[in-house]
N, C-alpha and C positions, 0 to 999 in steps of 0.2 A: 787845281780844280776841286771844288767841294764835292761832298757826297751827293748833294742834291743836284748839282750840275752834271755829275757823272750819270746819274739816273735819268735826268731829263734828256741827255744826249742819247742814252741807250734806248729810251722809248721812241725817240725820233728815228733811230736806226732800225728798230723793229718795224716801225711803220713803213720805212723804205723797203725793207726785206719783204714785207707783205705785198707791197705794190709790185715789186719785181716778180714775186711768185705768181701773182695774178696775170702779169704779162706773159710769163713763161707758159702758164696753162693755156692762155689764149692762142699762143703760137703753136702749141702742141695739140690743139683740139681736133685737128683733122685726122690724126692717126688713131688706130684701133686700141693701142696699148698706151700705158702711162710711161712717159719718158723717165729714164733713171734719174735725170737731173731734177725733174719735178719731185720725185720721191725723196731725193737727198735734201733738197731745199725745204721741202715740207717738214721733214724730220728735224732739220736744224732749227726752223722757226718754232716748232712745237717745244723743243727743248729749251730754246732761249727765252720763250715766254715764261716757263716755269722758273728758270734761273733768275729772271728779272724779279719775279715775285719773291723769291728767296732773298735776293739782295735787298729789296725794300724792307723785308722783315728783319734782316740782319742790321740794317741801318737804324731802323726804329729801336731795335733791342739795345744797340750801343748808346743811342742818344737818350733813351727814356727809361728803360728797364734796368740795364746794367748799373747805373749810378746808385740805385736803391738797394742793390743786393749786398747783404752783409756776409760776404764770402772772400776767400783769399784770392790774390791775383792769379795764382795757379789754377784755382777752380774756375775762375772767369774764362781763362783760355780754353779749358775743357768744354765749358758750356757753350762758348761761341761756336764750337764745331757742330753743335746740335741744333743751331738755329736755322729754321727753314720756314717757309710760309705754310701754315697748316691747311690741309684740305681733307675734310672729314666726311665720311658717308652718312654719319648719324650725329645729331646734336650733342649727344652725351660724349662723343669721341673728341670734340673740339677742345674742351678744357684739358683732356688728357694729353693731346698733341702739344698744346701750349705748355703744359707742365714739363715737357722734355727739356725746355730751356728756362725753367723757373718763372714761367709766365702763366701758370695755372689760375692765378687770381687776377688776370688782366681785366675781366669783366667788372670787378669792383674797383680796382685801382685806376684803370684807364678805360672807362666805359665807352668813350668815343672811338678809340682805336679798336676795341673789341667789336663794336658795331660795324666798323668798316670790314673787318675780317669775317664776321659772322654773315654779313649780307651776301657775300659771294660764295658761300658754301653750296656744294652741289645738292644738298638735301632741300634747298629752297626752290620753289617753283620758278622756272625760267633760268636756273643756274646749273642745270644738269650737265651741261657741256664742260663745266669746270672739272668735273670728275673725269670726263673723257680726255681733257687736256693732260691731266696727271697720268692717266693710264697709258696714253700713246707716247707721252714724253718718256716714261719709264721703259716702254717697249723699245725705244731707240737705243737703250744700252745693249740690246741683244740683236735687234734686226730693224730694218726699216718698216714703218707702218705700211701694211699692204693696201694698195689703192687700185681701184678700177674706175672706168668711165661710165657714166649713165647718160645716154643720149636721148634727148626728147625733141619731138617735132610738134608744133602747134600752129594753128591759124587763128586769126582774130577777124571777125566780121564787123565792119562799121565801128571799129574801136570799142565795141561793147561786149560782144559774145566771143569768148575764147574757148577753143576746143583743142585739147591735147590728144596725143596718140596713146593714152593709157588704155584705150579700147576703141572699137569701131563705133562711129557715130553716123547715123543716117538722118538727114533732114529733108522733109518733103512739104512743099507748099506752106512755108513758114515766112512770117514777116519779121525782118530785123531792121529796126529804125525806119519802118515804112517801106522797106525794099524787099522784094520777093525772092525767097530761096525756093526755086522750083524743085530741084532734086540735088542733094549734095552728100557725098560719101567722104568721110575723113577716117583714115586708118593709118597704120604704121607707114610713115614716109609717103603717104598717098593722099591726093586730093583730086576728086573728079566729080563732075556733075554740071548743073546749069543754074546760074543765078541771074538776077536782073542786071542789065547793063548798068555800069557805073557803080556797082557795089564795091566798097573798099574791102579788100582781102589782104591781110598781112600774114606772110609766112615767116616762121621763126624756127631755126634749128639751134638747140642749146646743148652744151656738154657740161656735166657736173662731175667733178672729181670727188669720189666717195671712198670711205674706208671699206674695204672688202668685207662682206658678210655682216656689216653693221649699218651700211647705208648712210653714214654720217657725212655730210657735206664738209670736205676738208677746208675749203676757203672760208666757209661760214664759221667753222670751228676756230680757225686762226683769228678771224676778225673778232669773234666774241672774246677770245683770249686777250687780244690787244685792248679791248674795251675794259676788261677786268684789270689789266695792268694800269691803265690810266686812272681808273677809279681808286685803286688801292694806293698808287703813288700819290694821288691828290689827297686822299684821306689820311694816310699814315705819315707822309713826309711833308708835303706842302702845307696842309692845314695845321699840322702840329707844330710847325716852325714859326707860325705867326704869333 
């Protein structure tokens, strides 16, 4: 099996692992604490996402950068051990990280590849979670990423007005899509009052798994990580092989 086939299989398996984690969280939602299996599988997925990015970078290095290096075979072996996917907190650090494996000039020699890597750096708006992926993956070398559950209760009136339990809400003599709310109180896990007969009221209880003290949605973090994996694989490996 070729490198590209190996990577393609790996990203499919990562997607399956994410789906299984979602199902596990759903089955565990009724308890007050986070099941240890959820914590272990989360940590494994976070770690494998970063490892996948490292493998993509290593494959790109061997196929595109290594052939142009004027160094001995022994030096190549040493440099290969330093190849990893660079994740930098500041733009000026990216070239330095690439320089660790003789790719500091990637921006000029391989601008397309540099663009793929630079686009997903955590200093870019909307990519902040890539830094969190690295942070919590590294944490896994010492301990499991701490998780807690955030439980939310909400109601939706006539499919238009959504009220969450972030605070108490009182509605009196209000019209919602032409129907009267005479008196309604929504607070933590509580709904009471009087509305016009026939008004649609949908109740929803949701549980979100978050990183303790950081409030970062774990499933969202993993999902964003998978999206980065797909984009980097496409840009560095699939597109460069055409």
